[in-house]
Legacy VTK file of the C-alpha trace (Angstrom):
# vtk DataFile Version 3.0
C-alpha trace
ASCII
DATASET POLYDATA
POINTS 234 float
123.224 78.324 59.003
120.961 78.767 62.053
118.415 81.587 61.932
119.411 84.902 63.458
117.024 86.220 66.104
117.513 89.766 67.339
116.923 90.868 70.927
116.301 94.588 71.388
117.880 96.251 74.425
116.129 99.363 75.711
117.284 101.485 78.667
115.862 99.523 81.587
115.696 96.116 79.888
116.315 93.354 82.436
115.763 90.111 80.578
117.497 90.742 77.268
120.424 88.467 78.122
118.061 85.761 79.358
116.199 85.950 76.048
119.480 85.753 74.144
120.477 82.670 76.127
117.113 81.027 75.440
117.563 81.672 71.720
120.998 80.035 71.760
119.759 77.038 73.748
116.956 76.574 71.209
119.534 76.430 68.409
119.449 79.874 66.814
121.960 82.700 66.750
121.222 85.624 69.043
121.883 89.128 67.727
121.970 92.175 70.003
119.922 95.123 68.724
120.053 98.617 70.255
116.996 100.795 70.811
118.659 103.875 69.337
119.593 102.298 66.004
117.705 102.000 62.738
119.416 98.717 61.812
117.945 95.236 62.323
121.240 93.698 61.156
119.537 91.299 58.801
117.848 89.239 61.533
115.128 86.720 60.747
113.018 87.310 63.869
112.899 89.716 66.816
112.326 89.458 70.569
111.316 92.473 72.652
112.389 91.427 76.167
111.082 92.054 79.647
112.152 94.808 82.012
111.240 98.427 82.637
112.069 100.203 79.396
112.769 103.887 79.971
111.855 103.360 83.621
108.186 102.777 82.717
107.770 106.547 82.599
104.450 107.759 81.150
103.193 104.156 80.774
105.057 100.838 80.558
106.243 100.455 76.970
104.975 103.840 75.807
108.342 105.521 75.270
109.972 102.362 73.929
107.202 102.097 71.341
108.430 105.304 69.688
112.164 104.606 70.039
114.157 104.682 66.778
114.431 100.936 66.228
110.682 100.418 66.588
110.116 102.009 63.175
112.071 99.101 61.680
110.446 96.560 63.987
106.997 97.784 62.982
107.811 97.577 59.278
109.332 94.113 59.678
106.341 92.853 61.650
103.926 94.209 59.054
105.967 92.419 56.378
105.578 89.100 58.219
108.730 88.793 60.335
108.162 86.838 63.585
108.163 89.209 66.573
107.763 88.124 70.202
107.074 90.582 73.022
107.672 89.290 76.548
106.157 91.168 79.519
107.451 94.724 78.934
107.896 93.671 75.309
104.176 92.830 75.195
103.464 96.299 76.566
105.656 97.777 73.830
103.779 95.840 71.123
100.461 97.133 72.447
101.719 100.712 72.673
103.093 100.408 69.121
99.652 99.203 67.941
101.064 95.918 66.687
98.648 94.213 69.097
95.322 95.627 70.331
94.163 96.649 73.777
96.126 97.911 76.756
97.915 96.777 79.914
97.270 98.423 83.260
98.260 98.055 86.913
97.517 94.664 88.424
94.074 94.523 90.017
95.533 94.057 93.519
97.980 96.955 92.956
101.012 94.803 93.776
103.951 93.326 91.901
103.414 89.605 91.428
105.846 86.764 90.815
104.796 83.131 90.541
105.047 79.995 88.463
101.939 80.531 86.345
99.843 77.883 84.635
98.778 78.833 81.118
96.413 77.265 78.614
97.624 77.332 75.020
94.684 78.737 73.068
96.344 79.279 69.690
99.017 76.846 68.497
99.009 78.201 64.958
101.430 81.113 65.251
105.112 81.597 64.548
105.873 81.340 68.273
103.434 78.597 69.357
103.418 75.963 66.625
105.371 73.504 68.829
102.461 73.435 71.301
99.127 71.644 71.168
95.824 73.545 71.419
94.485 73.262 74.953
97.846 72.196 76.364
98.631 73.430 79.873
102.130 74.753 80.527
103.910 76.500 83.403
105.790 79.732 82.720
107.238 82.162 85.308
105.325 85.423 85.699
106.636 88.675 87.215
104.933 92.010 86.653
103.170 94.970 88.190
101.287 96.182 85.114
99.916 93.015 83.560
96.176 93.586 83.606
94.981 93.229 80.015
92.062 95.440 78.992
90.191 96.127 75.758
86.787 97.426 74.718
83.940 94.989 74.167
84.238 95.060 70.377
87.947 94.231 70.530
87.372 91.408 73.005
84.711 89.905 70.747
87.077 90.106 67.784
89.904 88.484 69.743
87.622 85.635 70.747
85.958 85.235 67.370
89.164 85.351 65.325
91.143 83.081 67.645
93.702 85.751 68.484
93.989 84.899 72.185
97.226 82.930 72.337
97.283 82.109 76.070
94.942 82.289 79.039
95.754 82.118 82.717
94.760 78.802 84.292
93.950 78.127 87.940
94.169 81.779 88.947
93.995 85.108 87.148
96.984 86.818 88.779
96.451 90.403 87.629
92.791 90.861 86.739
93.184 90.548 82.971
89.894 90.537 81.088
88.872 87.114 79.765
91.912 85.664 81.620
94.068 86.835 78.702
97.784 86.156 79.196
98.918 86.608 75.597
97.761 87.571 72.114
98.601 87.053 68.472
97.979 89.298 65.494
95.823 88.080 62.611
98.803 86.911 60.571
100.225 84.930 63.474
103.731 86.345 63.242
103.416 88.776 66.179
102.829 87.337 69.656
102.913 89.059 73.031
102.494 87.628 76.517
103.103 88.711 80.102
104.799 85.532 81.447
108.487 84.916 80.750
109.232 81.833 78.618
112.958 82.670 78.562
113.087 81.709 82.252
111.885 78.158 81.559
114.295 76.738 78.987
116.786 74.623 80.971
116.218 71.345 82.872
116.537 71.680 86.616
116.072 75.422 86.836
112.326 75.517 87.568
109.551 76.348 87.644
109.037 74.104 90.662
106.157 72.272 92.293
105.568 71.033 95.837
106.290 67.489 94.649
109.473 67.986 92.643
111.407 70.371 90.464
109.792 70.615 87.069
111.839 70.081 83.943
111.713 73.836 83.460
111.560 73.703 79.686
107.987 74.678 78.827
109.287 78.034 77.581
111.794 76.515 75.167
109.120 75.699 72.611
108.401 79.380 72.017
111.851 79.679 70.499
111.906 76.317 68.717
108.531 77.277 67.210
110.105 80.373 65.662
113.046 78.351 64.370
110.690 75.819 62.732
108.588 78.623 61.257
111.653 80.234 59.733
112.964 76.895 58.417
109.646 76.260 56.671
110.036 79.522 54.772
113.378 78.571 53.226
LINES 1 235
234 0 1 2 3 4 5 6 7 8 9 10 11 12 13 14 15 16 17 18 19 20 21 22 23 24 25 26 27 28 29 30 31 32 33 34 35 36 37 38 39 40 41 42 43 44 45 46 47 48 49 50 51 52 53 54 55 56 57 58 59 60 61 62 63 64 65 66 67 68 69 70 71 72 73 74 75 76 77 78 79 80 81 82 83 84 85 86 87 88 89 90 91 92 93 94 95 96 97 98 99 100 101 102 103 104 105 106 107 108 109 110 111 112 113 114 115 116 117 118 119 120 121 122 123 124 125 126 127 128 129 130 131 132 133 134 135 136 137 138 139 140 141 142 143 144 145 146 147 148 149 150 151 152 153 154 155 156 157 158 159 160 161 162 163 164 165 166 167 168 169 170 171 172 173 174 175 176 177 178 179 180 181 182 183 184 185 186 187 188 189 190 191 192 193 194 195 196 197 198 199 200 201 202 203 204 205 206 207 208 209 210 211 212 213 214 215 216 217 218 219 220 221 222 223 224 225 226 227 228 229 230 231 232 233
């Protein structure tokens, strides 16, 4: 039986169906989870998708972080279940204190969308084990509140403990400190990033370059990494 990976839908989620499709393409079963429930339906891993949960009122991810299902997500993450937060999902993980720091308005105060080069800094997590350390990948980015911030002590800990999962390469699109594009927790089961791997899982659908259309599958390995991690636990 393939692993079952849940995708949480919040009011304002935009990329939950894209995440579900990516999960199916990778070879797992996608399970729809609802923000107002207290039931994870026996899933093996969880994705918090992109969008504008609760309209980004108060702060992006702040209301979603205290929604009913997040009590179960928090407990599952603390017990070792793989959890991936994408864009708004990353903001939710930070607001839920499953990852440190904060995410603020982009430095140029504008929404940005681009095919973003990333450097894989940590290939030893549940969502990155199919990558190589130092590998450069291209993942679509689209956000208005993607500037990562943290105090000096937290930044030193992230660097020293190898908890920076991805850095922006070529350009820092939103002013994130230390060029941070994504993080992992100490255990390696919780990962959050601002770019959208679920939009780069099918050949021929981008991202693109001036020379030719890329294969568009750099994001697929996020999901195959989780599947391999779960298979190793059986």
